[in-house]
N, C-alpha and C positions, 0 to 999 in steps of 0.2 A: 552566778551569771546565767545559769540555766533557768533559774526561777524568774529572773528579770526578763529573760526572753519570752517565757510562757506568759508572764504578766502583760508584756507589750502586745503579744498576739491576742490575748483575750480582750484587751482594750480596743484593739483595732476591729475585732469582730463585733464588739458591742456597738460600734458606730454604725448607725443605719445608713447615713449618707456618704459612706466611704466604702471602698473595696480594696482589699490587700492584694497586691501584685508583686511579682519578682522585680527587683531593681534592674532597670535597663543597664546593659553593659556592652562595651565595644570590644571586649577581649576575643570573642569568636571571630570577628572580622580581622583583628590583628593576627590571630592564629592562622587564618586562611592566607593572609598576605605573607606571613613568614614562611609557610609551607611552599607557596608559589615561588618566592624568591629562592628558597632552598633548592628546589628542583631546577629553576632557571639557571642558577649558577653552575650546574653540572655541565651545561653546554655553552656557557659564556665565560665567566670568570669566577674564581674561588671567592673573591671579595663579596660578590652578591650572595653566594651561599652562606658566607659568614654572617652577613646582615640578616638573612632569613633565619639562621639558627638562633641569633640573639632575639629576634622578634618572637620566634616560636617558643623559646624557653620563658621569656618574660610574659607572654600571653597565657601560657599554661599556669604559671605561678599566680598571676593576677586573677585568672578565672577560678582557680582552686580556692583562693581565700574569699571569693565572693559567694561560695557555696558551703564551704566548711570553715570552722566547726558549725556555723549556723548560716542559713540562707539569708541574704539581705532582701528586705521587702520595703515597699513604699505604699502609703495609703493614697488612693486616688479618689477624689470626691466624685460622687455620683449625683447627677441632676436628673431626677425623674420627671417626665413630662409626657403629655399626649401629643403625638405627631399626627397632624391631619394630612392625609394624602389627597391631593386634588389634582385635577388635570384641566388644561384649557381646551382639550379636544372635545368636539361634540360627538355624540353618539348618533348612529344612523340605524334604521331598521334593517335587519339582516334579510338579504334576498333569499328566496327559496332555492334550496340546493337539490341537485339530482341525487339519486340513490348511489351512484358511483363516484361521488365527489371525494377528492383528496386521496384517491387510490394511486399513490405515487409509486408503490412497489408492485411487481406482478404477484398475483395471487398464487400462481404456480410457476415453477422454474425447473430447469434440468438439473439432474444430480451430477456429482463429480464424475461418476463412471461414464455418463453420457459424453462429457467433454473429452475424457481419455479415449473412448472408442472413436469419436469423431476425429481426434488428432492423429490416432494411429492410421486409420483408413485414409484420411486426407494426406498424411505423409507418404503413404504408399502410392496414392494417385499422383502426387507431385513428382515422383521419380520418373514417370513416363515422359513428360515434356523435357525434363532435365536430360534424360538419356537420349532423346531425339536430338536435342541441341548438340550433344557430344558427337553423335553419329553424323549429323549434317555438316558440322563445322570442322571436326577433327577426326572423323571416322573411328571413333572409339566411345564406348559407353562409360569408360572409366574417367574421362576428363572431368566431368562435373563432380564426380565423387572425390577425386584427388584435389580439385580446386577448392572444394569445401573443407577438406582435411588440411589443406595448406595453411588455413587460418590458425591451426594449432601447432604447426611445425615451422619454426623460424628458418631452419636450414633449407626449406623448400621455396623460400621467397625468390631465389634467383634461378630456379629450375626452368627448363625450356618447356614448350608446349608438348614436345615429343615425350618428355619424361612424365608429364601429367596425363598423357594419353595411355600410359602403360598401367598394368595391374600392379598394385602394391597392397599387400595384406594389411599392414598397419594403417595405411591410408583409408582402406575400406572400413576398418574397425573404428577409426577416429570419426570418419564422416557419418557412420551409422549412429554413433553416440550423440554427435552434435545434432544431426537431423532428427533423431528420435526424441531427444529431450525438448528441442524447440517445437516440434510438432505437437507433443503432448501439452506443453504449456499454452500454445496458441489454441489448441482444442478446448482446454479448460476456459480460456477467455471467451471462446465462441459460446460455450455452454452458459456462461454468465451473461453474455451480451444479447443473444438472440431473443430471449423472452422480453427484452425491452423494445424489440421491433417485430411484434407478432404479425403484422399485416404483410410485410414484404421481406421475409427472411432470406429468400434467394438473392434478392437485390443487395441486401445488407451483407450477407455472408460471401456471396460470389463476386461482388464488384467493389462495393464501398470499402469494406475492410481490407481486401488485398491492396487496393490503391493507397490506403492509409499506411499499411505496413511498409509498402514499397517506398513511400515518401520519407518515412522515418529512417529506413535503412539507407536510402540514398544520401541523406545528410550525415549519417553516423558511421557508415561502413568504412570510410577512410581511416577512422581511428580504431575500429574494431578489427579489421583485417585489410591491411593495405594491398596485399597481393590479390585478394578477392575483388577489391574495389577496382584494381587496375585491369583485370581480365574478365569481369562479369559482363554478360550481354543482358542489358536491362529489359529488352523486349521479350526474350525467352524467360527471364526471371518473372516478369509480370504475368506471362502465360502460365507459368508454374504456380504462382500465387493464386490465380483465378481458379485453376484446377483444384488446388487444395481447398480454397474457400467453398466452392460448389459442393465438393464431395463431403467435406467436413460438416458444412451446414446441413446437407441432406441427411447424413447419418445422425447428427445431433437431434434434428427434428423428428426422427423416427422413434426416439427414446420416450419412455413414459415420464411425464413431469411429476415433480414432488411439490407438495404444498408448502408455502412459506408462512412466516409469522403474520403476514398481512391477511391470509385466509383465516388463521386462528383468531384474529381480532374481530371477525364478523360475528353477528349474533348467532346463537346456537340454532335457531330455526332456519337460518340460511345455510349454515354448514351441514345441517341434517337433511337439507333438501325439502323441508316443509314449505318454506317461502323462498321466493326469488329476490335477489338484490337488484333486479332490473325492473323499471317501471312497466306496468302493463299498458297495452294499447288503449284500453278504455280510459285509463287515467290520463293518457296523453290527449285523447280526444276531448275530455272534459276541460 
């Protein structure tokens, strides 16, 4: 039997206009269906698991005998031919391009540490308007701290304003962790976003981005923290966001930029400073 199998394989290989491929089989799909029914029956009914077990065992046996003792193959005819690729579109002359064409990515951007520094300093600046809000409204600097921490403490949901105006050590620790992590993450986002708006970074960081974050939180805060959504003062929150954005953007812009792969793709003469990638004034006049 082994000799017949080798003979058949050599005969198939000798045919120039055919190619030997494994025989198509449906057993893998049956096996997948059986396993799916086997697991589904664990949360529905044992009969479904029994059906899945039967399909699984039958597909394993069927798939086994299609591979062992010998693999099943079929000969597929091959029709060689030359395929002509054509198009009905007409070609046009390419317009002259500027030297800075297709520079979609910034040549330089801020490092990760720049975003972390900006987030930390911006988070510290954000504490000032939040503390002023607590002093003006509730005569306590701890109100905003405890209100932020209440998002992580379910048993604080029904507490009074007087309770939130008091000092709580575990509330301070929770608020510090939440505020610190959020500030660092947004600082990293500022570090990645500001190089995309190099002309007006203060406008982007100080006003556009804070209003964007406020809009997102306004629509999702009811799900994230219902107690914070019920007691937050959105006017003071926007002021705090603007303070964070201005300070964070200022700190990030002070950091040294690092070069991106876009810069490394420029010609060596440009990267070495021998030639400029900007057109000269004489060329523009001509």
